[in-house]
PDB file with SEQRES, HELIX, SHEET and CRYST1 records, atoms N, CA, C and O in Angstrom:
SEQRES   1 A   63  MET THR ASP ILE VAL THR ARG ARG LEU ARG LEU ARG ARG          
SEQRES   2 A   63  SER SER ARG ASP ASP ALA SER ALA LEU SER ARG TYR ARG          
SEQRES   3 A   63  SER ASP PRO CYS VAL ALA ARG TYR PRO SER TRP ARG SER          
SEQRES   4 A   63  PRO ILE ASP GLN VAL GLU GLY ILE VAL ALA ASP TYR LEU          
SEQRES   5 A   63  THR GLU SER PRO GLU GLY LEU GLY VAL PHE GLN                  
HELIX    1 AA1 ARG A   16  ASP A   18  5                                   3    
HELIX    2 AA2 ALA A   19  ARG A   26  1                                   8    
HELIX    3 AA3 ILE A   41  THR A   53  1                                  13    
SHEET    1 AA1 2 ILE A   4  VAL A   5  0                                        
SHEET    2 AA1 2 ARG A  10  LEU A  11 -1                                        
CRYST1    1.000    1.000    1.000  90.00  90.00  90.00 P 1           1          
ATOM      1  N   MET A   1       2.940 -16.740  -5.304  1.00  0.00           N  
ATOM      2  CA  MET A   1       3.001 -16.148  -6.559  1.00  0.00           C  
ATOM      3  C   MET A   1       4.283 -15.331  -6.631  1.00  0.00           C  
ATOM      4  O   MET A   1       4.689 -14.654  -5.685  1.00  0.00           O  
ATOM      5  N   THR A   2       4.862 -15.426  -7.737  1.00  0.00           N  
ATOM      6  CA  THR A   2       6.148 -14.758  -8.066  1.00  0.00           C  
ATOM      7  C   THR A   2       5.852 -13.358  -8.595  1.00  0.00           C  
ATOM      8  O   THR A   2       5.020 -13.197  -9.488  1.00  0.00           O  
ATOM      9  N   ASP A   3       6.530 -12.338  -8.049  1.00  0.00           N  
ATOM     10  CA  ASP A   3       6.401 -10.981  -8.561  1.00  0.00           C  
ATOM     11  C   ASP A   3       6.838 -10.926 -10.007  1.00  0.00           C  
ATOM     12  O   ASP A   3       7.744 -11.660 -10.404  1.00  0.00           O  
ATOM     13  N   ILE A   4       6.182 -10.028 -10.849  1.00  0.00           N  
ATOM     14  CA  ILE A   4       6.602  -9.886 -12.140  1.00  0.00           C  
ATOM     15  C   ILE A   4       6.978  -8.423 -12.276  1.00  0.00           C  
ATOM     16  O   ILE A   4       6.131  -7.538 -12.158  1.00  0.00           O  
ATOM     17  N   VAL A   5       8.282  -8.173 -12.532  1.00  0.00           N  
ATOM     18  CA  VAL A   5       8.850  -6.765 -12.469  1.00  0.00           C  
ATOM     19  C   VAL A   5       9.475  -6.457 -13.803  1.00  0.00           C  
ATOM     20  O   VAL A   5      10.252  -7.229 -14.364  1.00  0.00           O  
ATOM     21  N   THR A   6       9.080  -5.234 -14.309  1.00  0.00           N  
ATOM     22  CA  THR A   6       9.652  -4.653 -15.539  1.00  0.00           C  
ATOM     23  C   THR A   6      10.270  -3.266 -15.112  1.00  0.00           C  
ATOM     24  O   THR A   6      10.287  -2.899 -13.937  1.00  0.00           O  
ATOM     25  N   ARG A   7      10.721  -2.607 -16.044  1.00  0.00           N  
ATOM     26  CA  ARG A   7      11.323  -1.279 -15.794  1.00  0.00           C  
ATOM     27  C   ARG A   7      10.221  -0.405 -15.329  1.00  0.00           C  
ATOM     28  O   ARG A   7      10.492   0.469 -14.506  1.00  0.00           O  
ATOM     29  N   ARG A   8       9.008  -0.542 -15.761  1.00  0.00           N  
ATOM     30  CA  ARG A   8       7.916   0.400 -15.498  1.00  0.00           C  
ATOM     31  C   ARG A   8       6.796  -0.225 -14.676  1.00  0.00           C  
ATOM     32  O   ARG A   8       5.840   0.482 -14.361  1.00  0.00           O  
ATOM     33  N   LEU A   9       6.847  -1.429 -14.330  1.00  0.00           N  
ATOM     34  CA  LEU A   9       5.738  -2.075 -13.693  1.00  0.00           C  
ATOM     35  C   LEU A   9       6.146  -3.138 -12.682  1.00  0.00           C  
ATOM     36  O   LEU A   9       7.172  -3.797 -12.847  1.00  0.00           O  
ATOM     37  N   ARG A  10       5.373  -3.297 -11.674  1.00  0.00           N  
ATOM     38  CA  ARG A  10       5.551  -4.352 -10.767  1.00  0.00           C  
ATOM     39  C   ARG A  10       4.199  -5.032 -10.382  1.00  0.00           C  
ATOM     40  O   ARG A  10       3.342  -4.405  -9.759  1.00  0.00           O  
ATOM     41  N   LEU A  11       4.038  -6.252 -10.743  1.00  0.00           N  
ATOM     42  CA  LEU A  11       2.875  -6.970 -10.293  1.00  0.00           C  
ATOM     43  C   LEU A  11       3.191  -7.881  -9.175  1.00  0.00           C  
ATOM     44  O   LEU A  11       4.113  -8.695  -9.220  1.00  0.00           O  
ATOM     45  N   ARG A  12       2.354  -7.711  -8.115  1.00  0.00           N  
ATOM     46  CA  ARG A  12       2.665  -8.535  -6.981  1.00  0.00           C  
ATOM     47  C   ARG A  12       1.352  -8.884  -6.265  1.00  0.00           C  
ATOM     48  O   ARG A  12       0.284  -8.362  -6.583  1.00  0.00           O  
ATOM     49  N   ARG A  13       1.479  -9.797  -5.279  1.00  0.00           N  
ATOM     50  CA  ARG A  13       0.270 -10.117  -4.584  1.00  0.00           C  
ATOM     51  C   ARG A  13      -0.148  -8.947  -3.690  1.00  0.00           C  
ATOM     52  O   ARG A  13       0.701  -8.202  -3.199  1.00  0.00           O  
ATOM     53  N   SER A  14      -1.478  -8.787  -3.477  1.00  0.00           N  
ATOM     54  CA  SER A  14      -1.983  -7.764  -2.625  1.00  0.00           C  
ATOM     55  C   SER A  14      -1.532  -7.936  -1.258  1.00  0.00           C  
ATOM     56  O   SER A  14      -1.164  -9.046  -0.872  1.00  0.00           O  
ATOM     57  N   SER A  15      -1.532  -6.831  -0.427  1.00  0.00           N  
ATOM     58  CA  SER A  15      -1.252  -6.933   0.904  1.00  0.00           C  
ATOM     59  C   SER A  15      -2.190  -6.072   1.661  1.00  0.00           C  
ATOM     60  O   SER A  15      -2.798  -5.206   1.031  1.00  0.00           O  
ATOM     61  N   ARG A  16      -2.381  -6.200   2.926  1.00  0.00           N  
ATOM     62  CA  ARG A  16      -3.331  -5.342   3.754  1.00  0.00           C  
ATOM     63  C   ARG A  16      -2.950  -3.788   3.678  1.00  0.00           C  
ATOM     64  O   ARG A  16      -3.793  -2.904   3.833  1.00  0.00           O  
ATOM     65  N   ASP A  17      -1.670  -3.557   3.437  1.00  0.00           N  
ATOM     66  CA  ASP A  17      -1.219  -2.198   3.265  1.00  0.00           C  
ATOM     67  C   ASP A  17      -1.705  -1.479   2.029  1.00  0.00           C  
ATOM     68  O   ASP A  17      -1.518  -0.275   1.852  1.00  0.00           O  
ATOM     69  N   ASP A  18      -2.340  -2.272   1.180  1.00  0.00           N  
ATOM     70  CA  ASP A  18      -2.895  -1.717  -0.135  1.00  0.00           C  
ATOM     71  C   ASP A  18      -4.344  -1.121   0.003  1.00  0.00           C  
ATOM     72  O   ASP A  18      -4.862  -0.497  -0.923  1.00  0.00           O  
ATOM     73  N   ALA A  19      -4.922  -1.327   1.113  1.00  0.00           N  
ATOM     74  CA  ALA A  19      -6.309  -0.964   1.368  1.00  0.00           C  
ATOM     75  C   ALA A  19      -6.548   0.549   1.168  1.00  0.00           C  
ATOM     76  O   ALA A  19      -7.535   0.944   0.547  1.00  0.00           O  
ATOM     77  N   SER A  20      -5.663   1.371   1.685  1.00  0.00           N  
ATOM     78  CA  SER A  20      -5.992   2.959   1.639  1.00  0.00           C  
ATOM     79  C   SER A  20      -5.721   3.433   0.122  1.00  0.00           C  
ATOM     80  O   SER A  20      -6.397   4.328  -0.386  1.00  0.00           O  
ATOM     81  N   ALA A  21      -4.738   2.805  -0.530  1.00  0.00           N  
ATOM     82  CA  ALA A  21      -4.587   3.226  -1.935  1.00  0.00           C  
ATOM     83  C   ALA A  21      -5.759   2.715  -2.740  1.00  0.00           C  
ATOM     84  O   ALA A  21      -6.286   3.464  -3.563  1.00  0.00           O  
ATOM     85  N   LEU A  22      -6.178   1.533  -2.559  1.00  0.00           N  
ATOM     86  CA  LEU A  22      -7.331   0.950  -3.331  1.00  0.00           C  
ATOM     87  C   LEU A  22      -8.576   1.829  -3.027  1.00  0.00           C  
ATOM     88  O   LEU A  22      -9.280   2.188  -3.971  1.00  0.00           O  
ATOM     89  N   SER A  23      -8.880   2.192  -1.760  1.00  0.00           N  
ATOM     90  CA  SER A  23      -9.945   3.013  -1.445  1.00  0.00           C  
ATOM     91  C   SER A  23      -9.868   4.372  -2.254  1.00  0.00           C  
ATOM     92  O   SER A  23     -10.856   4.811  -2.843  1.00  0.00           O  
ATOM     93  N   ARG A  24      -8.742   4.960  -2.252  1.00  0.00           N  
ATOM     94  CA  ARG A  24      -8.562   6.252  -2.920  1.00  0.00           C  
ATOM     95  C   ARG A  24      -8.863   6.138  -4.452  1.00  0.00           C  
ATOM     96  O   ARG A  24      -9.548   6.956  -5.066  1.00  0.00           O  
ATOM     97  N   TYR A  25      -8.316   5.107  -4.963  1.00  0.00           N  
ATOM     98  CA  TYR A  25      -8.584   4.748  -6.425  1.00  0.00           C  
ATOM     99  C   TYR A  25      -9.937   4.611  -6.747  1.00  0.00           C  
ATOM    100  O   TYR A  25     -10.444   5.268  -7.656  1.00  0.00           O  
ATOM    101  N   ARG A  26     -10.685   3.646  -5.932  1.00  0.00           N  
ATOM    102  CA  ARG A  26     -12.032   3.316  -6.222  1.00  0.00           C  
ATOM    103  C   ARG A  26     -13.000   4.488  -5.916  1.00  0.00           C  
ATOM    104  O   ARG A  26     -14.123   4.479  -6.420  1.00  0.00           O  
ATOM    105  N   SER A  27     -12.606   5.484  -5.115  1.00  0.00           N  
ATOM    106  CA  SER A  27     -13.322   6.597  -4.779  1.00  0.00           C  
ATOM    107  C   SER A  27     -13.145   7.835  -5.819  1.00  0.00           C  
ATOM    108  O   SER A  27     -13.831   8.855  -5.759  1.00  0.00           O  
ATOM    109  N   ASP A  28     -12.192   7.614  -6.720  1.00  0.00           N  
ATOM    110  CA  ASP A  28     -11.933   8.691  -7.638  1.00  0.00           C  
ATOM    111  C   ASP A  28     -13.129   8.797  -8.602  1.00  0.00           C  
ATOM    112  O   ASP A  28     -13.502   7.787  -9.199  1.00  0.00           O  
ATOM    113  N   PRO A  29     -13.739   9.970  -8.776  1.00  0.00           N  
ATOM    114  CA  PRO A  29     -14.943  10.031  -9.633  1.00  0.00           C  
ATOM    115  C   PRO A  29     -14.711   9.597 -11.020  1.00  0.00           C  
ATOM    116  O   PRO A  29     -15.646   9.083 -11.634  1.00  0.00           O  
ATOM    117  N   CYS A  30     -13.532   9.755 -11.592  1.00  0.00           N  
ATOM    118  CA  CYS A  30     -13.371   9.290 -12.966  1.00  0.00           C  
ATOM    119  C   CYS A  30     -13.378   7.764 -12.989  1.00  0.00           C  
ATOM    120  O   CYS A  30     -13.877   7.192 -13.959  1.00  0.00           O  
ATOM    121  N   VAL A  31     -12.842   7.058 -11.956  1.00  0.00           N  
ATOM    122  CA  VAL A  31     -12.784   5.585 -11.993  1.00  0.00           C  
ATOM    123  C   VAL A  31     -14.200   5.050 -11.603  1.00  0.00           C  
ATOM    124  O   VAL A  31     -14.663   4.057 -12.165  1.00  0.00           O  
ATOM    125  N   ALA A  32     -14.850   5.699 -10.670  1.00  0.00           N  
ATOM    126  CA  ALA A  32     -16.165   5.194 -10.172  1.00  0.00           C  
ATOM    127  C   ALA A  32     -17.404   5.784 -10.927  1.00  0.00           C  
ATOM    128  O   ALA A  32     -18.545   5.741 -10.467  1.00  0.00           O  
ATOM    129  N   ARG A  33     -17.069   6.340 -12.133  1.00  0.00           N  
ATOM    130  CA  ARG A  33     -18.234   6.943 -12.850  1.00  0.00           C  
ATOM    131  C   ARG A  33     -19.324   5.930 -13.214  1.00  0.00           C  
ATOM    132  O   ARG A  33     -20.508   6.230 -13.059  1.00  0.00           O  
ATOM    133  N   TYR A  34     -18.962   4.776 -13.680  1.00  0.00           N  
ATOM    134  CA  TYR A  34     -19.913   3.811 -14.148  1.00  0.00           C  
ATOM    135  C   TYR A  34     -20.145   2.608 -13.192  1.00  0.00           C  
ATOM    136  O   TYR A  34     -21.291   2.175 -13.069  1.00  0.00           O  
ATOM    137  N   PRO A  35     -19.161   2.074 -12.543  1.00  0.00           N  
ATOM    138  CA  PRO A  35     -19.361   1.009 -11.662  1.00  0.00           C  
ATOM    139  C   PRO A  35     -20.295   1.366 -10.396  1.00  0.00           C  
ATOM    140  O   PRO A  35     -20.314   2.519  -9.965  1.00  0.00           O  
ATOM    141  N   SER A  36     -20.983   0.455  -9.880  1.00  0.00           N  
ATOM    142  CA  SER A  36     -21.921   0.842  -8.757  1.00  0.00           C  
ATOM    143  C   SER A  36     -21.182   0.853  -7.407  1.00  0.00           C  
ATOM    144  O   SER A  36     -21.839   1.118  -6.400  1.00  0.00           O  
ATOM    145  N   TRP A  37     -19.899   0.592  -7.309  1.00  0.00           N  
ATOM    146  CA  TRP A  37     -19.243   0.372  -6.040  1.00  0.00           C  
ATOM    147  C   TRP A  37     -19.043   1.785  -5.414  1.00  0.00           C  
ATOM    148  O   TRP A  37     -18.833   2.798  -6.082  1.00  0.00           O  
ATOM    149  N   ARG A  38     -19.128   1.739  -4.111  1.00  0.00           N  
ATOM    150  CA  ARG A  38     -18.582   2.814  -3.192  1.00  0.00           C  
ATOM    151  C   ARG A  38     -17.612   2.152  -2.286  1.00  0.00           C  
ATOM    152  O   ARG A  38     -17.830   1.033  -1.820  1.00  0.00           O  
ATOM    153  N   SER A  39     -16.515   2.856  -2.028  1.00  0.00           N  
ATOM    154  CA  SER A  39     -15.426   2.108  -1.322  1.00  0.00           C  
ATOM    155  C   SER A  39     -14.855   2.880  -0.150  1.00  0.00           C  
ATOM    156  O   SER A  39     -13.710   3.332  -0.157  1.00  0.00           O  
ATOM    157  N   PRO A  40     -15.700   3.008   0.850  1.00  0.00           N  
ATOM    158  CA  PRO A  40     -15.087   3.513   2.107  1.00  0.00           C  
ATOM    159  C   PRO A  40     -14.038   2.556   2.610  1.00  0.00           C  
ATOM    160  O   PRO A  40     -14.083   1.359   2.326  1.00  0.00           O  
ATOM    161  N   ILE A  41     -13.104   3.082   3.349  1.00  0.00           N  
ATOM    162  CA  ILE A  41     -11.844   2.277   3.722  1.00  0.00           C  
ATOM    163  C   ILE A  41     -12.215   0.925   4.463  1.00  0.00           C  
ATOM    164  O   ILE A  41     -11.510  -0.068   4.287  1.00  0.00           O  
ATOM    165  N   ASP A  42     -13.322   0.892   5.289  1.00  0.00           N  
ATOM    166  CA  ASP A  42     -13.637  -0.294   6.042  1.00  0.00           C  
ATOM    167  C   ASP A  42     -14.129  -1.394   5.020  1.00  0.00           C  
ATOM    168  O   ASP A  42     -13.855  -2.583   5.185  1.00  0.00           O  
ATOM    169  N   GLN A  43     -14.853  -0.939   3.979  1.00  0.00           N  
ATOM    170  CA  GLN A  43     -15.247  -1.893   2.969  1.00  0.00           C  
ATOM    171  C   GLN A  43     -14.083  -2.495   2.164  1.00  0.00           C  
ATOM    172  O   GLN A  43     -14.003  -3.687   1.864  1.00  0.00           O  
ATOM    173  N   VAL A  44     -13.175  -1.526   1.841  1.00  0.00           N  
ATOM    174  CA  VAL A  44     -11.983  -1.942   1.047  1.00  0.00           C  
ATOM    175  C   VAL A  44     -11.063  -2.880   1.798  1.00  0.00           C  
ATOM    176  O   VAL A  44     -10.469  -3.790   1.220  1.00  0.00           O  
ATOM    177  N   GLU A  45     -10.949  -2.637   3.142  1.00  0.00           N  
ATOM    178  CA  GLU A  45     -10.219  -3.565   4.000  1.00  0.00           C  
ATOM    179  C   GLU A  45     -10.691  -4.946   3.908  1.00  0.00           C  
ATOM    180  O   GLU A  45      -9.869  -5.863   3.898  1.00  0.00           O  
ATOM    181  N   GLY A  46     -11.971  -5.175   3.839  1.00  0.00           N  
ATOM    182  CA  GLY A  46     -12.630  -6.490   3.662  1.00  0.00           C  
ATOM    183  C   GLY A  46     -12.400  -6.992   2.248  1.00  0.00           C  
ATOM    184  O   GLY A  46     -12.194  -8.191   2.067  1.00  0.00           O  
ATOM    185  N   ILE A  47     -12.426  -6.154   1.261  1.00  0.00           N  
ATOM    186  CA  ILE A  47     -12.046  -6.637  -0.101  1.00  0.00           C  
ATOM    187  C   ILE A  47     -10.649  -7.095  -0.226  1.00  0.00           C  
ATOM    188  O   ILE A  47     -10.388  -8.105  -0.880  1.00  0.00           O  
ATOM    189  N   VAL A  48      -9.730  -6.396   0.373  1.00  0.00           N  
ATOM    190  CA  VAL A  48      -8.309  -6.861   0.366  1.00  0.00           C  
ATOM    191  C   VAL A  48      -8.120  -8.118   1.150  1.00  0.00           C  
ATOM    192  O   VAL A  48      -7.394  -9.022   0.737  1.00  0.00           O  
ATOM    193  N   ALA A  49      -8.767  -8.177   2.274  1.00  0.00           N  
ATOM    194  CA  ALA A  49      -8.754  -9.479   3.109  1.00  0.00           C  
ATOM    195  C   ALA A  49      -9.264 -10.667   2.182  1.00  0.00           C  
ATOM    196  O   ALA A  49      -8.709 -11.763   2.264  1.00  0.00           O  
ATOM    197  N   ASP A  50     -10.237 -10.471   1.369  1.00  0.00           N  
ATOM    198  CA  ASP A  50     -10.730 -11.582   0.499  1.00  0.00           C  
ATOM    199  C   ASP A  50      -9.664 -11.874  -0.544  1.00  0.00           C  
ATOM    200  O   ASP A  50      -9.411 -13.029  -0.886  1.00  0.00           O  
ATOM    201  N   TYR A  51      -9.045 -10.816  -1.044  1.00  0.00           N  
ATOM    202  CA  TYR A  51      -7.954 -11.034  -2.054  1.00  0.00           C  
ATOM    203  C   TYR A  51      -6.808 -11.972  -1.541  1.00  0.00           C  
ATOM    204  O   TYR A  51      -6.186 -12.743  -2.272  1.00  0.00           O  
ATOM    205  N   LEU A  52      -6.603 -11.813  -0.192  1.00  0.00           N  
ATOM    206  CA  LEU A  52      -5.508 -12.574   0.360  1.00  0.00           C  
ATOM    207  C   LEU A  52      -5.844 -14.077   0.535  1.00  0.00           C  
ATOM    208  O   LEU A  52      -4.955 -14.903   0.743  1.00  0.00           O  
ATOM    209  N   THR A  53      -7.105 -14.393   0.449  1.00  0.00           N  
ATOM    210  CA  THR A  53      -7.547 -15.827   0.499  1.00  0.00           C  
ATOM    211  C   THR A  53      -7.473 -16.518  -0.848  1.00  0.00           C  
ATOM    212  O   THR A  53      -7.476 -17.745  -0.941  1.00  0.00           O  
ATOM    213  N   GLU A  54      -7.405 -15.683  -1.914  1.00  0.00           N  
ATOM    214  CA  GLU A  54      -7.450 -16.243  -3.307  1.00  0.00           C  
ATOM    215  C   GLU A  54      -6.142 -16.858  -3.641  1.00  0.00           C  
ATOM    216  O   GLU A  54      -5.119 -16.522  -3.045  1.00  0.00           O  
ATOM    217  N   SER A  55      -6.153 -17.800  -4.629  1.00  0.00           N  
ATOM    218  CA  SER A  55      -4.945 -18.402  -5.048  1.00  0.00           C  
ATOM    219  C   SER A  55      -4.894 -18.329  -6.511  1.00  0.00           C  
ATOM    220  O   SER A  55      -5.904 -18.576  -7.170  1.00  0.00           O  
ATOM    221  N   PRO A  56      -3.783 -18.006  -7.062  1.00  0.00           N  
ATOM    222  CA  PRO A  56      -3.633 -17.971  -8.609  1.00  0.00           C  
ATOM    223  C   PRO A  56      -3.700 -19.326  -9.213  1.00  0.00           C  
ATOM    224  O   PRO A  56      -3.875 -19.455 -10.425  1.00  0.00           O  
ATOM    225  N   GLU A  57      -3.568 -20.340  -8.415  1.00  0.00           N  
ATOM    226  CA  GLU A  57      -3.616 -21.777  -8.853  1.00  0.00           C  
ATOM    227  C   GLU A  57      -4.999 -22.253  -9.019  1.00  0.00           C  
ATOM    228  O   GLU A  57      -5.218 -23.225  -9.742  1.00  0.00           O  
ATOM    229  N   GLY A  58      -5.982 -21.619  -8.382  1.00  0.00           N  
ATOM    230  CA  GLY A  58      -7.306 -22.057  -8.437  1.00  0.00           C  
ATOM    231  C   GLY A  58      -8.108 -21.656  -9.555  1.00  0.00           C  
ATOM    232  O   GLY A  58      -7.633 -20.942 -10.438  1.00  0.00           O  
ATOM    233  N   LEU A  59      -9.438 -22.117  -9.581  1.00  0.00           N  
ATOM    234  CA  LEU A  59     -10.291 -21.656 -10.669  1.00  0.00           C  
ATOM    235  C   LEU A  59     -10.862 -20.312 -10.292  1.00  0.00           C  
ATOM    236  O   LEU A  59     -10.883 -19.929  -9.122  1.00  0.00           O  
ATOM    237  N   GLY A  60     -11.314 -19.618 -11.278  1.00  0.00           N  
ATOM    238  CA  GLY A  60     -12.026 -18.306 -11.004  1.00  0.00           C  
ATOM    239  C   GLY A  60     -11.021 -17.158 -11.199  1.00  0.00           C  
ATOM    240  O   GLY A  60      -9.924 -17.272 -11.747  1.00  0.00           O  
ATOM    241  N   VAL A  61     -11.544 -16.038 -10.676  1.00  0.00           N  
ATOM    242  CA  VAL A  61     -10.768 -14.778 -10.814  1.00  0.00           C  
ATOM    243  C   VAL A  61      -9.786 -14.729  -9.667  1.00  0.00           C  
ATOM    244  O   VAL A  61     -10.099 -15.095  -8.534  1.00  0.00           O  
ATOM    245  N   PHE A  62      -8.519 -14.239 -10.008  1.00  0.00           N  
ATOM    246  CA  PHE A  62      -7.529 -13.862  -9.036  1.00  0.00           C  
ATOM    247  C   PHE A  62      -7.119 -12.554  -9.136  1.00  0.00           C  
ATOM    248  O   PHE A  62      -6.668 -12.138 -10.204  1.00  0.00           O  
ATOM    249  N   GLN A  63      -7.222 -11.798  -8.097  1.00  0.00           N  
ATOM    250  CA  GLN A  63      -6.988 -10.339  -8.152  1.00  0.00           C  
ATOM    251  C   GLN A  63      -5.751 -10.016  -7.231  1.00  0.00           C  
ATOM    252  O   GLN A  63      -5.357  -8.856  -7.111  1.00  0.00           O  
TER     253      GLN A  63                                                      
END                                                                             
């Protein structure tokens, strides 16, 4: 996947280093108000590991 970079935004493939930031984001009460997820860091590390197996070329959702 090629990174998409603008002056204000960078879209890139996930990495294992993203787990702690994703956990903080998903644990924010404003973000987690309606979804049913709870995201302790060990669970988010598994989510990020799953992201790394996905391909933007395949069918379905790519995150």
